[in-house]
Backbone as a chain_set.jsonl record, in Angstrom:
{"seq": "MTTQIKTLIHKFNMRILCLTLLSCVAAAAVLIAADGTATKESGQGHAGHAQAAPAKLVQLVRDATTPYVDVNAATAAGYQPFLGCVSGPDHGAMGYHYVNGALVGDGELDASRPEVLIYEASGGGLQLVGVEFVVIADTWLAHHDSPPVLEGQSFQFVSSPNRYGLPAHFELHVWAWRDNPNGAFVDWNNEVSCEGQ", "coords": {"N": [[9.211, 45.801, -22.461], [7.106, 43.74, -20.939], [8.179, 41.533, -22.321], [10.569, 41.364, -20.319], [9.285, 40.78, -17.951], [8.101, 38.233, -18.432], [10.096, 36.899, -18.588], [11.534, 37.396, -16.471], [9.104, 36.406, -14.46], [9.607, 33.647, -15.483], [12.624, 32.56, -15.1], [11.875, 32.716, -11.832], [10.076, 30.716, -11.839], [11.668, 29.033, -12.611], [13.76, 28.771, -10.937], [12.242, 28.086, -8.166], [11.25, 25.654, -9.017], [13.547, 24.36, -9.014], [14.22, 24.355, -6.203], [12.435, 23.095, -5.507], [12.665, 20.285, -6.457], [15.145, 19.592, -5.498], [14.887, 19.65, -3.109], [12.951, 17.253, -2.422], [14.508, 15.571, -3.233], [16.611, 15.517, -1.493], [14.871, 14.616, 0.683], [14.477, 12.323, -0.035], [16.703, 11.012, 0.1], [17.195, 10.936, 2.704], [14.717, 9.401, 3.431], [15.488, 6.943, 2.364], [17.994, 6.102, 3.267], [17.046, 5.802, 6.243], [15.51, 3.587, 5.417], [17.618, 1.472, 4.692], [18.742, 1.35, 6.685], [16.878, 0.313, 8.614], [16.544, -2.155, 7.126], [18.893, -3.314, 6.92], [19.194, -3.745, 10.31], [16.99, -5.479, 10.59], [18.129, -7.716, 8.541], [20.337, -8.628, 10.369], [18.994, -9.242, 12.56], [17.392, -11.732, 11.793], [19.534, -12.946, 10.412], [20.941, -14.091, 13.064], [19.046, -15.4, 14.16], [17.316, -14.251, 15.661], [14.02, -12.674, 17.029], [11.518, -10.494, 16.945], [10.986, -9.528, 20.61], [9.573, -12.395, 22.54], [5.825, -12.801, 22.975], [4.898, -11.916, 26.39], [3.351, -14.056, 27.768], [4.254, -16.698, 26.379], [7.042, -16.41, 27.163], [6.384, -16.657, 29.565], [5.585, -19.266, 29.833], [7.557, -20.637, 28.869], [9.401, -20.478, 30.579], [8.021, -21.778, 32.962], [7.493, -24.508, 31.947], [10.111, -25.74, 31.77], [10.928, -27.527, 33.217], [9.553, -30.182, 32.426], [10.697, -30.21, 29.783], [11.732, -33.06, 29.776], [10.05, -36.057, 28.901], [9.509, -37.674, 31.179], [9.627, -36.358, 33.364], [7.092, -35.172, 33.083], [5.178, -37.017, 33.401], [5.546, -37.978, 35.233], [4.598, -35.83, 37.036], [2.039, -35.694, 36.916], [0.483, -35.568, 34.075], [-0.636, -37.338, 31.68], [-0.714, -39.093, 28.447], [-2.735, -38.251, 25.855], [-5.026, -39.229, 23.721], [-3.02, -39.684, 21.473], [-1.16, -38.467, 18.474], [-1.872, -35.242, 17.276], [-3.072, -34.468, 14.02], [-3.34, -31.791, 11.691], [-6.374, -30.899, 10.065], [-6.067, -30.321, 7.235], [-3.406, -29.321, 7.035], [-0.369, -28.991, 9.079], [0.603, -29.833, 12.463], [-0.533, -30.797, 15.863], [0.701, -32.395, 17.652], [1.337, -34.703, 20.229], [-0.773, -34.972, 22.947], [-0.072, -34.486, 26.736], [-1.844, -34.708, 28.924], [-3.234, -33.041, 32.053], [-5.204, -34.081, 34.133], [-6.339, -33.105, 36.524], [-5.952, -30.729, 36.635], [-7.551, -29.706, 34.634], [-9.854, -29.719, 35.413], [-9.824, -28.271, 37.292], [-11.082, -25.63, 36.991], [-9.848, -23.125, 36.715], [-6.936, -21.148, 35.501], [-3.375, -20.652, 35.022], [-0.846, -19.067, 34.143], [1.598, -20.368, 34.995], [1.098, -23.019, 34.861], [0.091, -25.081, 32.519], [-2.655, -26.509, 31.467], [-2.232, -28.704, 29.868], [0.187, -30.153, 27.953], [2.657, -30.459, 24.789], [4.189, -32.482, 22.458], [6.5, -33.815, 20.717], [7.485, -36.363, 18.334], [10.419, -37.491, 17.527], [13.782, -38.521, 16.487], [13.612, -40.947, 18.038], [12.486, -40.399, 21.123], [10.778, -38.019, 22.6], [9.895, -34.547, 22.088], [9.157, -31.725, 23.818], [7.253, -29.205, 22.53], [5.372, -27.249, 23.12], [2.289, -25.732, 24.648], [-0.707, -26.392, 25.865], [-3.818, -24.643, 26.999], [-6.772, -25.088, 29.014], [-10.148, -25.063, 29.673], [-13.276, -26.125, 30.859], [-16.057, -25.486, 29.582], [-18.556, -25.094, 30.483], [-17.942, -24.917, 33.596], [-15.877, -22.443, 33.49], [-17.712, -20.294, 33.096], [-19.788, -20.377, 34.993], [-18.712, -18.823, 36.78], [-17.558, -16.63, 35.747], [-18.303, -13.703, 33.219], [-17.406, -13.765, 31.004], [-15.413, -15.142, 28.169], [-12.442, -16.531, 29.033], [-9.098, -14.732, 29.247], [-5.736, -14.761, 28.982], [-2.82, -13.411, 30.271], [-3.546, -11.292, 28.076], [-4.143, -12.682, 25.845], [-7.04, -14.129, 24.08], [-9.195, -16.691, 24.851], [-10.227, -19.492, 22.782], [-13.291, -20.469, 21.754], [-14.488, -24.419, 22.236], [-16.769, -26.258, 20.401], [-19.13, -28.953, 21.477], [-20.553, -31.403, 19.746], [-17.575, -32.495, 19.24], [-13.852, -33.608, 17.573], [-12.595, -34.126, 19.585], [-13.754, -35.556, 21.52], [-14.351, -33.854, 24.235], [-16.708, -32.163, 26.272], [-17.734, -28.968, 25.69], [-15.463, -26.382, 25.609], [-12.77, -23.665, 26.629], [-9.915, -23.044, 24.84], [-6.245, -22.631, 23.978], [-3.378, -22.625, 22.525], [0.041, -22.354, 23.038], [2.891, -21.956, 21.688], [5.64, -22.33, 22.406], [8.229, -23.493, 22.532], [8.524, -24.334, 20.145], [8.963, -22.596, 17.251], [6.069, -21.282, 15.188], [5.153, -20.539, 12.413], [2.523, -19.546, 11.531], [2.121, -17.814, 13.881], [2.327, -17.442, 17.865], [0.148, -18.523, 18.817], [-1.455, -19.855, 17.699], [-3.801, -22.856, 16.244], [-2.993, -24.68, 14.851], [0.07, -26.433, 13.995], [2.814, -25.737, 11.444], [5.339, -26.365, 11.471], [5.312, -28.674, 13.041], [5.228, -32.211, 13.502], [3.657, -35.436, 12.556], [4.637, -37.508, 11.502], [7.394, -38.714, 12.719], [6.313, -40.226, 14.502]], "CA": [[8.491, 45.516, -20.985], [5.951, 42.886, -20.707], [9.123, 40.209, -22.482], [11.085, 41.161, -19.17], [8.547, 40.698, -16.946], [7.959, 37.319, -18.484], [11.466, 36.392, -18.284], [11.453, 37.253, -14.628], [8.427, 34.831, -13.902], [10.125, 32.121, -16.251], [13.342, 32.58, -14.0], [11.479, 32.566, -10.913], [9.163, 29.492, -11.707], [12.443, 27.544, -12.405], [14.518, 28.897, -9.35], [11.381, 27.779, -7.572], [11.327, 24.218, -9.612], [14.701, 23.463, -8.942], [14.332, 24.035, -4.993], [11.288, 21.915, -4.745], [13.173, 18.965, -6.604], [16.295, 19.318, -4.584], [14.193, 18.882, -1.625], [12.481, 16.221, -3.016], [15.737, 14.458, -3.694], [16.897, 15.328, -0.187], [14.106, 13.943, 1.582], [14.096, 10.605, -0.609], [18.226, 10.375, 0.24], [16.675, 10.871, 4.21], [13.895, 8.052, 3.626], [16.273, 5.527, 1.543], [19.107, 5.948, 4.399], [16.429, 5.041, 7.19], [14.807, 2.296, 5.294], [18.595, 0.995, 4.784], [19.201, 1.124, 8.505], [15.825, -0.69, 9.394], [16.579, -3.08, 6.612], [20.062, -4.05, 7.81], [19.024, -4.504, 11.372], [16.431, -6.642, 10.179], [18.553, -8.889, 8.222], [21.018, -9.225, 11.226], [18.048, -10.05, 13.455], [17.174, -12.917, 10.781], [20.881, -13.881, 10.686], [20.999, -14.267, 14.568], [17.289, -15.786, 14.401], [16.302, -13.334, 16.808], [12.999, -11.896, 16.269], [11.001, -9.209, 18.228], [10.62, -9.883, 22.347], [8.029, -12.945, 22.402], [4.881, -11.924, 23.814], [5.395, -12.482, 27.712], [2.778, -15.386, 27.76], [5.341, -17.124, 25.493], [8.854, -16.662, 27.957], [6.305, -17.225, 30.781], [5.32, -20.664, 29.572], [8.662, -21.233, 28.505], [9.766, -20.791, 31.982], [7.061, -22.907, 33.541], [7.46, -25.572, 31.52], [11.244, -26.055, 31.583], [11.448, -29.086, 34.009], [8.964, -30.639, 31.47], [11.308, -31.052, 28.625], [12.088, -34.64, 29.651], [8.564, -36.306, 29.425], [9.306, -38.698, 32.255], [9.159, -35.64, 34.69], [5.59, -34.753, 32.955], [4.22, -37.852, 33.51], [5.717, -37.93, 37.563], [3.904, -34.624, 37.691], [0.486, -36.062, 36.721], [0.601, -35.847, 33.086], [-0.783, -38.42, 30.757], [-0.759, -39.27, 27.14], [-4.249, -38.402, 25.357], [-5.385, -39.348, 21.981], [-2.171, -39.947, 20.672], [-0.678, -37.345, 17.736], [-2.929, -35.193, 16.69], [-2.613, -33.703, 12.962], [-4.499, -31.269, 11.334], [-7.231, -31.345, 8.939], [-5.28, -30.004, 6.001], [-2.107, -29.006, 7.415], [0.12, -28.939, 9.944], [-0.586, -30.484, 13.53], [-0.242, -30.263, 17.261], [1.54, -33.586, 18.272], [1.094, -35.769, 21.117], [-0.753, -34.211, 23.822], [0.119, -34.716, 27.545], [-2.914, -33.691, 30.056], [-3.031, -33.107, 33.571], [-6.983, -34.072, 34.482], [-6.952, -32.601, 37.592], [-5.895, -28.977, 35.989], [-8.368, -29.561, 33.384], [-11.168, -29.806, 36.031], [-10.283, -27.502, 38.511], [-11.615, -24.382, 36.229], [-8.578, -22.198, 37.184], [-6.044, -20.973, 34.558], [-2.518, -19.701, 35.716], [0.103, -19.189, 33.023], [2.827, -21.153, 34.856], [0.83, -24.248, 35.062], [-0.496, -25.216, 31.612], [-3.28, -28.27, 31.732], [-1.581, -29.748, 28.678], [1.985, -30.264, 27.314], [2.657, -30.842, 23.589], [5.223, -33.157, 22.146], [6.836, -34.442, 19.193], [8.054, -37.565, 18.697], [11.972, -37.098, 16.897], [14.856, -39.678, 17.005], [13.234, -42.432, 19.104], [11.834, -39.687, 22.018], [9.426, -36.961, 22.563], [10.442, -33.229, 22.076], [8.447, -30.418, 23.999], [7.04, -28.397, 21.33], [4.181, -26.294, 23.21], [1.483, -26.285, 25.716], [-2.49, -25.84, 25.614], [-4.415, -24.32, 28.227], [-7.768, -25.751, 28.624], [-10.748, -25.012, 30.9], [-14.549, -26.478, 30.512], [-16.765, -23.866, 29.278], [-19.839, -24.524, 31.531], [-17.305, -24.333, 34.654], [-15.634, -21.307, 33.772], [-19.099, -19.566, 32.653], [-20.436, -20.369, 36.416], [-17.607, -18.519, 37.679], [-16.994, -15.509, 35.03], [-19.235, -13.314, 32.656], [-16.955, -13.99, 29.477], [-14.837, -16.11, 27.684], [-11.261, -16.435, 29.628], [-8.103, -14.185, 29.162], [-4.5, -14.742, 29.694], [-1.77, -12.129, 29.638], [-4.024, -10.584, 27.22], [-4.602, -13.79, 24.707], [-8.037, -14.761, 24.345], [-8.966, -18.399, 24.432], [-10.846, -19.86, 21.628], [-14.343, -21.678, 22.301], [-14.617, -25.156, 21.079], [-18.559, -26.517, 20.54], [-19.272, -29.966, 21.637], [-19.45, -32.648, 19.9], [-15.822, -32.02, 18.388], [-13.293, -34.661, 17.194], [-11.746, -34.748, 20.538], [-14.779, -36.047, 22.626], [-14.566, -33.245, 25.137], [-17.326, -31.235, 26.334], [-17.373, -27.673, 25.256], [-14.323, -26.212, 26.203], [-12.054, -22.62, 25.884], [-8.756, -23.757, 24.699], [-5.398, -21.572, 23.806], [-2.151, -22.983, 22.241], [1.225, -21.632, 23.051], [4.269, -22.497, 20.87], [6.61, -21.765, 23.586], [9.138, -24.322, 22.633], [8.58, -24.406, 18.611], [8.439, -21.511, 16.546], [4.883, -21.649, 14.414], [4.983, -19.58, 11.333], [1.441, -18.594, 11.616], [1.707, -17.275, 15.072], [3.062, -18.25, 18.981], [-1.107, -18.918, 19.571], [-2.531, -20.624, 16.548], [-4.054, -23.76, 17.035], [-2.16, -25.857, 13.819], [1.679, -25.443, 13.518], [3.326, -26.613, 10.353], [6.592, -26.992, 12.136], [5.246, -29.911, 14.361], [4.389, -33.186, 12.119], [2.995, -36.454, 13.252], [5.276, -38.495, 10.815], [7.763, -39.014, 13.089], [5.667, -41.562, 15.583]], "C": [[8.081, 44.386, -20.664], [7.058, 41.374, -21.216], [10.026, 39.882, -21.544], [10.855, 40.584, -18.09], [8.249, 39.074, -17.301], [9.374, 36.551, -18.486], [12.079, 36.286, -16.858], [11.029, 36.229, -14.361], [9.24, 33.53, -14.438], [11.426, 32.009, -15.072], [13.355, 32.282, -12.648], [10.799, 31.278, -10.693], [10.353, 28.444, -11.78], [13.149, 27.698, -11.518], [13.354, 27.919, -8.235], [11.111, 25.983, -7.978], [12.546, 23.445, -9.168], [14.862, 22.977, -7.216], [13.529, 22.743, -4.552], [11.991, 20.746, -5.621], [14.361, 18.688, -6.005], [15.733, 19.242, -3.452], [13.832, 18.186, -1.849], [13.793, 14.941, -2.976], [16.529, 14.035, -2.212], [16.25, 14.735, 0.972], [14.195, 12.772, 0.951], [15.834, 10.407, -0.262], [17.93, 10.088, 2.087], [16.264, 9.251, 4.212], [14.88, 6.73, 3.33], [17.225, 5.274, 2.887], [18.607, 4.998, 5.422], [16.104, 3.655, 6.89], [16.059, 1.066, 5.493], [18.955, 0.057, 5.699], [18.405, 0.108, 9.418], [16.203, -2.231, 8.73], [17.768, -3.934, 6.97], [20.081, -4.196, 9.45], [18.169, -5.617, 11.308], [16.954, -7.612, 9.736], [19.737, -9.358, 9.501], [19.975, -9.562, 11.948], [17.683, -11.842, 12.764], [18.422, -13.772, 10.71], [21.372, -14.63, 11.743], [19.758, -15.344, 15.151], [17.13, -15.319, 15.562], [15.459, -12.965, 15.888], [12.454, -11.169, 17.333], [10.819, -10.191, 19.512], [9.568, -11.186, 21.912], [7.177, -12.538, 23.761], [5.453, -12.824, 25.245], [4.738, -13.899, 28.209], [3.664, -16.574, 27.292], [6.558, -17.669, 26.484], [7.752, -17.043, 29.402], [5.973, -18.955, 30.735], [6.636, -21.537, 29.429], [9.55, -21.661, 29.765], [9.595, -22.122, 32.725], [7.514, -24.159, 33.377], [9.244, -26.284, 31.183], [11.416, -27.718, 32.246], [10.562, -30.615, 32.951], [9.571, -31.149, 29.864], [11.399, -32.5, 28.421], [10.457, -35.07, 29.98], [8.092, -37.229, 30.395], [8.956, -37.269, 33.243], [7.984, -35.363, 34.493], [4.893, -36.014, 33.519], [4.234, -38.136, 35.1], [4.937, -36.965, 37.989], [2.604, -34.426, 37.305], [-0.113, -35.843, 35.071], [0.316, -37.153, 32.283], [-1.05, -38.379, 29.398], [-2.909, -39.257, 27.111], [-4.375, -38.107, 23.915], [-4.243, -39.681, 20.794], [-1.658, -38.81, 19.361], [-1.778, -36.96, 17.135], [-2.442, -34.173, 15.549], [-3.615, -32.755, 12.443], [-5.582, -31.283, 10.239], [-6.863, -31.058, 8.01], [-4.078, -29.507, 6.102], [-1.706, -28.76, 8.653], [0.182, -29.907, 11.479], [-0.094, -30.376, 14.749], [0.427, -31.114, 18.0], [0.998, -34.253, 19.269], [0.724, -34.671, 22.26], [-1.03, -34.947, 25.423], [-0.927, -33.806, 28.488], [-2.777, -34.255, 31.258], [-4.818, -33.143, 33.816], [-7.464, -33.367, 35.641], [-6.572, -30.844, 37.518], [-6.662, -28.622, 35.209], [-9.528, -29.242, 34.465], [-11.056, -28.727, 37.268], [-10.646, -25.753, 38.148], [-10.846, -23.236, 36.812], [-7.824, -22.313, 35.862], [-4.804, -20.172, 35.054], [-1.488, -20.285, 34.77], [1.372, -20.278, 33.283], [1.955, -23.102, 35.312], [-0.539, -24.829, 33.849], [-1.226, -26.718, 31.744], [-2.852, -29.398, 30.504], [-0.5, -29.182, 27.908], [1.998, -31.126, 26.124], [3.803, -31.513, 23.181], [5.052, -33.831, 20.788], [7.653, -35.278, 18.804], [9.247, -37.284, 17.091], [12.825, -38.014, 17.526], [14.888, -40.109, 18.532], [12.674, -41.75, 20.592], [11.19, -38.785, 21.975], [10.017, -35.373, 22.982], [9.282, -32.115, 22.575], [8.44, -29.115, 23.055], [5.871, -27.038, 21.86], [3.203, -26.673, 24.155], [-0.201, -25.778, 25.387], [-2.913, -25.511, 26.97], [-6.265, -24.582, 28.09], [-8.834, -25.662, 30.212], [-12.255, -25.404, 30.52], [-15.162, -25.414, 30.779], [-17.836, -24.031, 30.53], [-19.262, -24.307, 33.438], [-16.331, -23.127, 34.592], [-16.574, -20.305, 33.789], [-19.723, -19.847, 33.995], [-20.049, -18.978, 37.016], [-17.333, -16.724, 37.184], [-18.055, -15.457, 33.518], [-18.59, -13.619, 31.26], [-16.092, -15.107, 29.659], [-13.142, -15.878, 28.567], [-9.934, -15.566, 28.32], [-6.746, -14.47, 29.404], [-3.257, -14.069, 29.437], [-2.291, -11.919, 28.567], [-4.023, -11.785, 25.844], [-5.915, -14.448, 25.112], [-8.159, -16.006, 23.727], [-10.253, -18.486, 23.351], [-11.975, -21.199, 21.904], [-14.542, -23.183, 21.161], [-16.144, -25.788, 21.464], [-17.828, -28.293, 21.298], [-20.703, -30.535, 20.807], [-18.39, -31.836, 19.107], [-15.157, -33.339, 18.178], [-12.538, -35.081, 18.284], [-12.651, -35.656, 21.448], [-14.951, -35.314, 23.819], [-15.841, -32.485, 25.259], [-16.792, -29.709, 25.848], [-16.238, -26.762, 26.098], [-13.657, -24.815, 25.979], [-10.695, -23.332, 25.92], [-7.696, -22.196, 24.056], [-4.328, -22.445, 23.712], [-1.079, -22.116, 22.261], [2.469, -22.39, 22.708], [5.257, -22.012, 21.746], [8.491, -22.423, 22.971], [9.418, -24.635, 21.137], [7.86, -23.434, 17.808], [7.166, -21.864, 15.477], [4.864, -20.089, 13.525], [3.984, -18.598, 11.119], [1.169, -17.88, 12.672], [1.931, -18.318, 15.912], [1.413, -18.817, 19.461], [-2.065, -19.7, 18.553], [-2.447, -21.893, 16.873], [-2.638, -25.079, 15.915], [-0.699, -25.18, 13.753], [2.272, -26.22, 12.583], [4.621, -26.958, 10.836], [6.454, -28.007, 13.204], [4.803, -30.791, 12.818], [4.057, -34.473, 13.101], [4.003, -37.766, 12.279], [6.367, -39.131, 11.633], [7.259, -40.2, 14.491], [5.982, -42.759, 15.651]], "O": [[8.864, 43.829, -19.895], [6.865, 40.293, -20.659], [10.474, 38.738, -21.464], [11.652, 40.017, -17.342], [8.126, 38.46, -16.242], [9.325, 35.333, -18.317], [12.807, 35.451, -16.32], [11.684, 35.227, -14.072], [9.42, 32.53, -13.742], [11.154, 31.313, -14.094], [14.327, 31.762, -12.1], [10.85, 30.722, -9.596], [10.286, 27.325, -11.272], [13.402, 26.623, -10.975], [13.871, 27.042, -7.544], [10.783, 25.202, -7.085], [12.603, 22.228, -8.988], [15.323, 21.908, -6.817], [13.739, 21.834, -3.749], [11.509, 19.779, -5.031], [14.691, 17.504, -5.953], [16.356, 18.539, -2.656], [14.65, 17.48, -1.26], [13.769, 13.737, -2.718], [16.913, 12.932, -1.825], [16.822, 14.403, 2.01], [13.841, 11.906, 1.75], [16.146, 9.241, -0.504], [18.435, 9.116, 2.651], [16.88, 8.274, 4.639], [14.932, 5.719, 4.031], [17.113, 4.202, 3.482], [19.109, 3.904, 5.684], [16.269, 2.712, 7.663], [15.858, 0.03, 6.128], [19.27, -1.132, 5.744], [18.765, -0.583, 10.371], [16.21, -3.262, 9.403], [17.647, -5.119, 7.28], [21.052, -4.804, 9.899], [18.477, -6.665, 11.876], [16.566, -8.667, 10.236], [19.989, -10.563, 9.523], [20.076, -10.787, 12.009], [17.791, -12.89, 13.401], [18.442, -14.99, 10.887], [22.081, -15.624, 11.584], [19.651, -15.883, 16.253], [16.788, -16.04, 16.499], [15.592, -12.852, 14.67], [12.877, -11.221, 18.488], [10.559, -11.392, 19.426], [8.785, -10.985, 20.985], [7.484, -12.182, 24.899], [6.102, -13.869, 25.294], [5.361, -14.723, 28.877], [3.689, -17.508, 28.092], [6.953, -18.827, 26.616], [8.278, -17.7, 30.3], [6.19, -19.695, 31.695], [6.79, -22.718, 29.74], [10.173, -22.704, 29.962], [10.349, -23.051, 33.014], [7.884, -24.887, 34.299], [9.426, -27.227, 30.413], [11.919, -28.73, 31.757], [10.997, -31.764, 32.877], [9.159, -32.014, 29.091], [11.235, -33.104, 27.361], [9.774, -34.647, 30.913], [6.934, -37.595, 30.592], [7.882, -37.288, 33.845], [7.361, -35.198, 35.542], [3.883, -35.784, 34.184], [3.332, -38.403, 35.893], [4.501, -37.001, 39.139], [2.035, -33.335, 37.3], [-1.328, -36.005, 34.962], [1.186, -38.023, 32.318], [-1.771, -37.425, 29.105], [-3.821, -39.775, 27.754], [-4.008, -37.174, 23.201], [-4.458, -39.877, 19.598], [-2.287, -37.831, 19.761], [-2.582, -37.708, 16.579], [-1.664, -33.252, 15.8], [-4.783, -32.943, 12.784], [-5.23, -32.059, 9.35], [-7.513, -31.788, 7.263], [-3.596, -29.189, 5.014], [-2.538, -28.315, 9.443], [-0.454, -30.949, 11.315], [0.97, -29.759, 14.784], [0.825, -30.693, 19.087], [-0.206, -34.406, 19.058], [1.47, -33.741, 22.564], [-1.924, -35.785, 25.545], [-0.859, -32.599, 28.718], [-2.405, -35.381, 31.588], [-5.515, -32.146, 33.625], [-8.638, -33.051, 35.831], [-6.945, -29.979, 38.31], [-6.737, -27.438, 34.881], [-10.177, -28.247, 34.142], [-11.978, -28.418, 38.024], [-10.475, -24.838, 38.953], [-11.492, -22.395, 37.439], [-7.949, -23.309, 35.15], [-5.038, -19.051, 35.507], [-1.248, -21.476, 34.573], [1.998, -20.877, 32.408], [2.433, -24.032, 35.962], [-1.727, -24.963, 34.142], [-0.658, -27.775, 32.019], [-3.144, -30.588, 30.38], [-0.358, -28.074, 27.392], [1.539, -32.268, 26.157], [4.758, -30.955, 23.722], [4.11, -34.206, 20.091], [8.821, -34.911, 18.93], [8.891, -36.98, 15.953], [12.78, -38.329, 18.715], [15.551, -39.899, 19.548], [12.364, -42.642, 21.381], [10.848, -38.638, 20.802], [10.508, -35.132, 24.084], [8.53, -31.663, 21.712], [9.327, -28.276, 22.891], [5.596, -26.075, 21.144], [3.174, -27.844, 24.533], [-0.576, -24.835, 24.689], [-2.42, -26.043, 27.965], [-6.882, -24.236, 27.083], [-8.528, -26.001, 31.355], [-12.517, -24.752, 29.509], [-15.05, -24.611, 31.706], [-17.917, -23.188, 31.424], [-19.926, -23.751, 34.312], [-15.925, -22.753, 35.692], [-16.318, -19.346, 34.516], [-20.672, -19.063, 33.959], [-20.813, -18.196, 37.582], [-17.021, -15.813, 37.951], [-18.482, -16.419, 32.879], [-19.392, -13.717, 30.332], [-15.922, -15.819, 30.649], [-12.817, -14.691, 28.584], [-9.862, -15.707, 27.099], [-6.637, -14.335, 30.622], [-2.698, -14.209, 28.349], [-1.572, -12.348, 27.665], [-3.822, -11.264, 24.747], [-6.046, -15.135, 26.126], [-7.657, -16.44, 22.69], [-11.088, -17.594, 23.205], [-11.733, -22.382, 22.146], [-14.675, -23.201, 19.938], [-16.594, -25.795, 22.61], [-16.673, -28.659, 21.52], [-21.812, -30.152, 21.181], [-18.49, -30.762, 18.514], [-15.809, -34.306, 18.573], [-11.877, -36.119, 18.235], [-12.079, -36.523, 22.109], [-15.66, -35.88, 24.65], [-16.18, -32.047, 24.16], [-15.607, -29.417, 25.684], [-16.39, -26.584, 27.307], [-13.957, -24.503, 24.826], [-10.367, -24.08, 26.841], [-8.157, -21.089, 23.78], [-4.142, -23.144, 24.708], [-1.145, -21.108, 21.558], [2.951, -23.3, 23.382], [5.608, -20.871, 21.443], [9.572, -21.84, 23.052], [10.49, -25.173, 20.86], [6.643, -23.343, 17.642], [7.371, -22.911, 14.864], [4.633, -18.946, 13.919], [4.109, -17.429, 10.754], [0.112, -17.249, 12.678], [1.91, -19.511, 15.607], [1.39, -19.538, 20.459], [-3.235, -20.034, 18.74], [-1.518, -22.345, 17.543], [-1.804, -25.906, 16.284], [-0.355, -24.013, 13.565], [2.306, -27.43, 12.806], [4.988, -28.082, 10.493], [7.283, -28.189, 14.096], [4.366, -30.438, 11.723], [4.225, -34.404, 14.318], [3.874, -38.944, 12.61], [6.445, -40.323, 11.337], [8.035, -40.806, 15.23], [5.419, -43.5, 16.457]]}, "num_chains": 1, "name": "protein.A"}
C-alpha cells in the first residue's frame, strides 16, 4: 500500500509540474507576442521618424516662431544678433542667438514670445533651430516666490559673472526646430554646430 500511495503522489506531482510548465509557456507566449507588437510599432515609428508626441511647449514654440524661420523677419521684429555662435564647453553648441532686448527686460514669460531665437549657419544662410526663454533673476524674484516654470518646464538659474556677461538670470532652451538627442530642453545640442560659420 505504501508503494501505491507513493506512485499516486508521484503521478500527482508530475501532473502539477506539467500544468505549471504549461502555464509558464502560455504566459511567456503572451508576453513575447505583446513585446513583438510593441517592438513592431516602435520600429514603424522610427522608420517614419515619428516619435512620441512632443511636449506641449515644443509645439507652442514651433507654432509661434514659424514667422521667424527667415532671420530677416526676426530682425524686423526686434531680434538682434548677440555674441556670435555659441559652442559647448566640451560638446555640442547652441548656435547664433538673436535677442529681443525689450522682451528680456519686461520680466514676463510668454510661450508665444521667446526672448531669444537660435539659428545655425548652413548653406550660406541661417536656419532656425530653437529658442531660449530668458528672464533677469532680480526682476523675476521681485514679483515671484520661486523660479519660473513655463508649461511644466522648469528654468535653470545662471549666476553672475558668467561667460555671457549677463546679470544673474533664469533660462530655458526649447529645441523646437532641431531634435536634441539629450532632450528638447537641454542647453547644449549635439545636432547643432558652429562649424558652418
